[in-house]
MARNURO-192442 format. One line per 8 residues: number of its first residue (from 0); their letters; for each residue z, y, x of C-alpha. Coordinates in nm, 4 decimals. Example, Ala and Ser with C-alpha at 12.3 -4.5 7.8 and 13.67 -1.06 7.14 Angstrom:
<rs>
0) AS) 0.7800,-0.4500,1.2300 ~ 0.7140,-0.1060,1.3670;
</rs>
This chain:
<rs>
0) XXXXXXXX) -0.0009,0.0115,-0.0298 ~ 0.0544,0.2677,0.3115 ~ -0.2469,0.1429,0.4370 ~ -0.4104,0.2394,0.1435 ~ -0.2332,0.5798,0.1224 ~ -0.3356,0.6339,0.4574 ~ -0.6942,0.5623,0.3864 ~ -0.7274,0.8018,0.0753;
8) XXXXXXXX) -0.5623,1.0864,0.2611 ~ -0.8273,1.0643,0.5312 ~ -1.1149,1.0578,0.2908 ~ -0.9250,1.3977,0.1467 ~ -0.8686,1.5179,0.4904 ~ -1.1886,1.4583,0.6259 ~ -1.3514,1.7046,0.3885 ~ -1.5709,1.4350,0.2467;
16) XXXXXXXX) -1.6268,1.4846,-0.1186 ~ -1.5027,1.1036,-0.1909 ~ -1.3142,1.0694,-0.4906 ~ -1.0103,0.8275,-0.4263 ~ -1.0257,0.4847,-0.6354 ~ -0.9700,0.3788,-0.9901 ~ -0.6034,0.1923,-0.9447 ~ -0.6459,-0.1143,-1.2165;
24) XXXXXXXX) -0.3704,0.0677,-1.4388 ~ -0.6056,0.3798,-1.4477 ~ -0.9418,0.1600,-1.5890 ~ -0.6971,-0.0370,-1.8640 ~ -0.6062,0.3403,-1.9338 ~ -0.9797,0.4580,-1.9796 ~ -1.0195,0.1458,-2.1592 ~ -0.7842,0.1501,-2.4593;
32) XXXXXXXX) -0.8889,0.5025,-2.4910 ~ -1.2636,0.4023,-2.5630 ~ -1.1010,0.1608,-2.8222 ~ -0.8657,0.4904,-2.9658 ~ -1.2243,0.6366,-2.9927 ~ -1.3539,0.3781,-3.1934 ~ -1.1086,0.3713,-3.3852 ~ -1.0815,0.7050,-3.5178;
40) XXXXXXXX) -1.4419,0.6809,-3.5082 ~ -1.4078,0.3886,-3.8291 ~ -1.1456,0.5944,-3.9662 ~ -1.3043,0.9644,-4.0131 ~ -1.6067,0.7917,-4.2823 ~ -1.3307,0.6415,-4.4813 ~ -1.0887,0.9632,-4.4704 ~ -1.3847,1.1876,-4.5963;
48) XXXXXXXX) -1.4991,0.9211,-4.8610 ~ -1.1251,0.9325,-4.9717 ~ -1.1241,1.2949,-5.0447 ~ -1.4205,1.3338,-5.1513 ~ -1.3884,1.0650,-5.4114 ~ -0.9869,1.1817,-5.4711 ~ -1.1167,1.4411,-5.8408 ~ -1.2484,1.1154,-5.9972;
56) XXXXXXXX) -1.0443,1.0564,-6.3065 ~ -0.7800,0.8180,-6.2591 ~ -0.8699,0.6321,-6.5266 ~ -1.2174,0.5677,-6.4729 ~ -1.3222,0.1867,-6.4773 ~ -1.4679,0.1608,-6.2009 ~ -1.2312,0.2291,-5.9272 ~ -1.0924,-0.1679,-5.9891;
64) XXXXXXXX) -1.4783,-0.2391,-5.9362 ~ -1.4486,-0.0843,-5.5875 ~ -1.1474,-0.2140,-5.4881 ~ -1.2505,-0.5694,-5.5581 ~ -1.5713,-0.6244,-5.4656 ~ -1.6713,-0.2986,-5.2348 ~ -1.3602,-0.2431,-5.0272 ~ -1.3090,-0.6153,-4.8802;
72) XXXXXXXX) -1.6379,-0.5312,-4.7344 ~ -1.4878,-0.2116,-4.5523 ~ -1.1959,-0.4067,-4.3952 ~ -1.4853,-0.6442,-4.2771 ~ -1.6651,-0.3354,-4.1132 ~ -1.3730,-0.2341,-3.9817 ~ -1.2711,-0.5306,-3.7798 ~ -1.6032,-0.6095,-3.6855;
80) XXXXXXXX) -1.6467,-0.2617,-3.5210 ~ -1.3363,-0.2687,-3.3405 ~ -1.4097,-0.5995,-3.2601 ~ -1.7155,-0.5995,-3.0633 ~ -1.5578,-0.2569,-2.8783 ~ -1.2860,-0.4909,-2.8191 ~ -1.5355,-0.7541,-2.6305 ~ -1.7370,-0.4759,-2.4800;
88) XXXXXXXX) -1.4403,-0.3203,-2.3271 ~ -1.3111,-0.6363,-2.2070 ~ -1.6175,-0.8213,-2.1035 ~ -1.6589,-0.4877,-1.8496 ~ -1.2828,-0.5039,-1.7448 ~ -1.1658,-0.2164,-1.8333 ~ -0.8820,-0.3698,-2.0294 ~ -0.6412,-0.6576,-1.9037;
96) XXXXXXXX) -0.7684,-0.8744,-2.1909 ~ -0.9596,-1.1918,-2.1859 ~ -1.3077,-1.1698,-2.3257 ~ -1.2218,-1.5145,-2.5291 ~ -0.9186,-1.3443,-2.6297 ~ -1.0806,-1.0473,-2.7846 ~ -1.3703,-1.2952,-2.9466 ~ -1.0958,-1.4784,-3.1271;
104) XXXXXXXX) -0.9133,-1.0763,-3.2330 ~ -1.2612,-1.0891,-3.4198 ~ -1.2818,-1.3774,-3.6254 ~ -0.9405,-1.2935,-3.7505 ~ -1.0125,-0.9559,-3.8084 ~ -1.3016,-1.0431,-3.9874 ~ -1.1091,-1.3561,-4.1932 ~ -0.7683,-1.2063,-4.2106;
112) XXXXXXXX) -0.8300,-0.8793,-4.2856 ~ -0.9754,-0.8886,-4.6516 ~ -0.7510,-1.1087,-4.7008 ~ -0.4720,-0.8989,-4.6154 ~ -0.6024,-0.6145,-4.8532 ~ -0.6612,-0.8103,-5.1482 ~ -0.2926,-0.9704,-5.0860 ~ -0.1539,-0.6109,-5.0727;
120) XXXXXXXX) -0.3860,-0.4698,-5.3611 ~ -0.2126,-0.7379,-5.5729 ~ 0.1066,-0.6883,-5.4859 ~ 0.0990,-0.3111,-5.5403 ~ -0.1293,-0.3273,-5.8599 ~ 0.1400,-0.1733,-6.0576 ~ 0.2419,0.0691,-5.8687 ~ -0.1005,0.1742,-5.8436;
128) XXXXXXXX) -0.0774,0.1400,-6.2216 ~ 0.2493,0.3154,-6.2479 ~ 0.1614,0.5925,-6.0686 ~ -0.2174,0.6715,-6.1680 ~ -0.3274,0.9166,-5.9194 ~ -0.6399,0.9559,-5.7968 ~ -0.5296,1.0527,-5.4365 ~ -0.3696,0.7014,-5.4100;
136) XXXXXXXX) -0.6297,0.5301,-5.6024 ~ -0.9176,0.6873,-5.3023 ~ -0.6208,0.5595,-5.0579 ~ -0.6054,0.2778,-5.1534 ~ -0.9805,0.2035,-5.2267 ~ -1.1332,0.3498,-4.8893 ~ -0.8989,0.4081,-4.6317 ~ -0.6417,0.1014,-4.6523;
144) XXXXXXXX) -0.8915,-0.1387,-4.6230 ~ -1.0197,-0.0090,-4.3034 ~ -0.6680,0.0369,-4.1469 ~ -0.6338,-0.3423,-4.3083 ~ -1.0080,-0.4204,-4.0595 ~ -0.8614,-0.2069,-3.7620 ~ -0.4875,-0.3352,-3.7784 ~ -0.5227,-0.7210,-3.8150;
152) XXXXXXXX) -0.7714,-0.7205,-3.5120 ~ -0.5833,-0.5051,-3.2945 ~ -0.2805,-0.7069,-3.3822 ~ -0.4406,-1.0025,-3.3666 ~ -0.5962,-0.9081,-2.9500 ~ -0.2511,-0.8446,-2.8312 ~ -0.1071,-1.1906,-2.9635 ~ -0.3915,-1.3720,-2.8146;
160) XXXXXX) -0.4194,-1.2179,-2.5170 ~ -0.0204,-1.2869,-2.4462 ~ -0.0523,-1.6072,-2.5070 ~ -0.3796,-1.6307,-2.2680 ~ -0.2136,-1.4440,-1.9776 ~ 0.1271,-1.7027,-1.9907;
</rs>
């Protein structure tokens, strides 16, 4: 470590326009920043859609149709995008996650996200019916499925990454 510090110091002192080598921690940080950017990029359209549809009449029957037939695909899309980003970032070595674990997280996210979404939707149906707010319906219809997709994929990646590193 001391030799590396001397080498870096010498490269700065001799006036060369070289950057110090990147540490593995900096590479991992950059990889997780890329995953975070992907999370934000997936969430923005969902939030935008929820904002623009929150003024629809909460007694409109279309909410249930969208919630049961369209929103699970939002969960699948969120899981797919984050899973693919995890695979690419893991394959380039920017995060300390094996590609096999990232692929497993993608599969778990694709299967688990719509199941989690529908289970939570059914479990909270009476509370949503009591609230009857178009904002609650918009968030549960557009934002929550994407959160399920992102969350299921990232949680699976962390669990599978820990299992394969042991």
